[in-house]
N, C-alpha and C positions, 0 to 999 in steps of 0.2 A: 425299271424304265428310266431313262435319263431326264433329269429333272430339266434340262434345256427344251425337251418336247413340249413342256406345258407352256412355255413363254413367260416373259417377265410379269405381266399383269396376274398371273395364275395364283401366285403365292398369296397374296392379299386376300383374292376371293376365296381361297381354300380356307385361310384362317377365319375370315368372316363368317362362312358357312358353317364351319364347324363350332365356332362360337354362337351362332344363332341356333343351330340343332341342339346343343348341349343346353343353353339357356331354356330353349322351348320345352325340351324333355323333362328338365328339373321342375319347371313350373306346372307342367301339364300333370306330372305326377301328383304334385300337392293337390291342385285342383280338381283334376279327375276322381282321385280316391274317394272323397266324400260325396261327390255328384254321383259316381257310380254305386256306391252304398246305398244313397237315397233310391236311385232308380231301380236297384234290386229288390228293395224292401218296402217301398211306399205303396200305399193303396190310395193315395191322393188322387182327385180327378184331374190334376194337373200333371200328372205322370207322363201321359201319353204326350201331352204337348211338349213337355220338356224333353222327352225322349226324340220327338221329331225335330227340334231345333237342334240338338246335339248331333242328329244323323244328317242334318241338311246339308252340310258341306262335302258329304260324299257324293250327293246327287247333282249339286248346284255347279254350274260351270265356274271355273276359277276366275274368269274374267267378270262374271256377274256379282261374285262375292267380293272381288278386288274393287270393283267399282263402289258399292255400297260402302265398303270399308274405307275408300278413299273419300267419299262424301262425309262419312262420320268423324274420320280423323283430320280432315281439312280445316283450314282456319275459320270457316264458317259453319263447320259440323260442331255437333254438341261435345264430342270428346276433344277435338282439335281446339274450339275455343275455350273450353275449361282448362286444358293443359296450358295454352297461351296465357289465360288470365292468371295462372298460379305462377307465371313467370318461368315455366319449364321448357318454353321453345315448342317449335312446331312438331308435330308426330308424323307427318309426311316426309317422305325423303330422308327418313332418319332410322338408327337401329331400334329405336324403342317402337316405331310404327311398323317395321318388319316383324317384331317380336309379337306385337299385338296380333297382326295378321296371321302369323305362323300359329299362335295358340288357338286362334279361332279355326283355322283351316285343318289343323291336325288334331282337333279336339276329339272327334270319334274314334281316331285311332288310338286314343288312350283311353277313353270312356268304355268302350265295348269290351275290350278284353278283361279288364278289371270288373266290369258288371257281370260277365259271364262267370268269372271266378267266384264271385261273391254268390251268385245264384247256384252255382255248384256246391257250396259249402252245406246248404240246407240250414234247417233251423236246429238240429238236433245238438251240433257242437256247442252253439250258443246257450241252449237250454241247459245242457250239462254245466257250462260255466256258471249260469244263473244259480243252479242248485248249490254251487260251492260260493256263494254269497259275492259273486263278481260283479260289479256295477257294468252297465251297458258299455260305457267308455274302456274300462279295463277288458271285457270281453272282446271289444272291437280291436284293441291293441295285442292282446295275448293269445287270441284266438283266431279271430277272422283274418288278419293281416298276414300272420305266418302262412296260414292255409291257402291264401289267395296270392301267395309269392310267385307262383308261375304267370298268373295273369298280370301281376305288376311288371315282371321281367318282360313279357311280351308287348306289354303297352309302351314300355321304355324303348325297346328295340324298334317298334314301328313307327313310333313317334319321331325317333332321330332319323331313321332312314327317309321318312316320309319328309321330313323338314329339308334333308339334304336335296331332294330333287324338285322341290318348289318351284314354280315359275311364274305362273299367271296372276295369282294374288300378290307375290311380294314384288313384281314388276310394276304392277298397278299403283302399289303403295309407296315403294321406294324408289322407282326408277332403276337406273342403271349406272350408278355413279361411282367409278373406279375408286378402290379404297374405302368407301363410305357405305355403299349398299349395293354393289355389284357382288352376286353369288355365283356359284360355279355353273348352275344352268344358264344364267343370263350371259355369262362369259363364253359358253359353248356356242349359245345362239349368236353372239358377237363374232366368233370366230368363223362360222359358217357364212354369215352375211359378208365379211371381209374374204372370203375364200381361202381361209387360213386352215386347210384341212388336216394337216398335222397336228397342230394344237388342239383342234376340235376332236380329232380321234384319240388323243392321249388322255384327254379329261373325260370323254365319253367312254372310252374302256375302263379308266378307272372307276367311275361310276357304275358301269355294267358289273366290273367284278365285286364291288362292294355290295350292290344289291342283291347279287347271286349268293355271296357269302351270308347274307342277312337272312335269305329265304332258306339255306341250308340250316344255319342255327335255329330258326324257328322250327324246322321239320323235326330237327333232333330233340328239340326241346318238347315238343308234342308227343313224339314217341316215349320220351322219359315219362312224361305225364300218364300216359297210358299204361306204362308198366308199372308206375306206382299204384295207379287206380286198381288195377288188377290184382 
């Protein structure tokens, strides 16, 4: 596809979107892995509540989630006021704000595949590691994580792809500032509003193709997991 079809404002938006998706995916894997482990093995009375909070972005309208994040990250909100008191600048209409919103909005797409992978492992491999005098931490890194690798890969792919398509949440937090907070999804919306359908078609087709390839990759991964399990 000819690069000119995307329009001159596309490349900054594409780069910012990829940067946001990459940072979100990396941080989500670091945050979601211990959280998923706790959800998979905890018998705490708080487990159901935490699980519901993690799943909430799946059912909550993006504009509702984005509104409350805007309130929390704004200059009069708890997180925004704390950030500005530390001299770190405002969180709203910034990349940092976009990143926080993306982490919360994509959290279930990272936690759930990893949690299911941990639950599928069962207790026997960890018990076997314990009989070999492995500490719980050693068993986690040497047994549980390698066995949960397909779930980690699925979480990474879903988190990255979901972040690429974000619109409502990041629009509420970051606005649509070219070169600063404008993502691909916002740029497509702007092209449609301006009746620039050629550029909108080019970007939308690229997103559609990428999403299709992601689904194909996940299906192939699922089939491979089934063959290994058998």
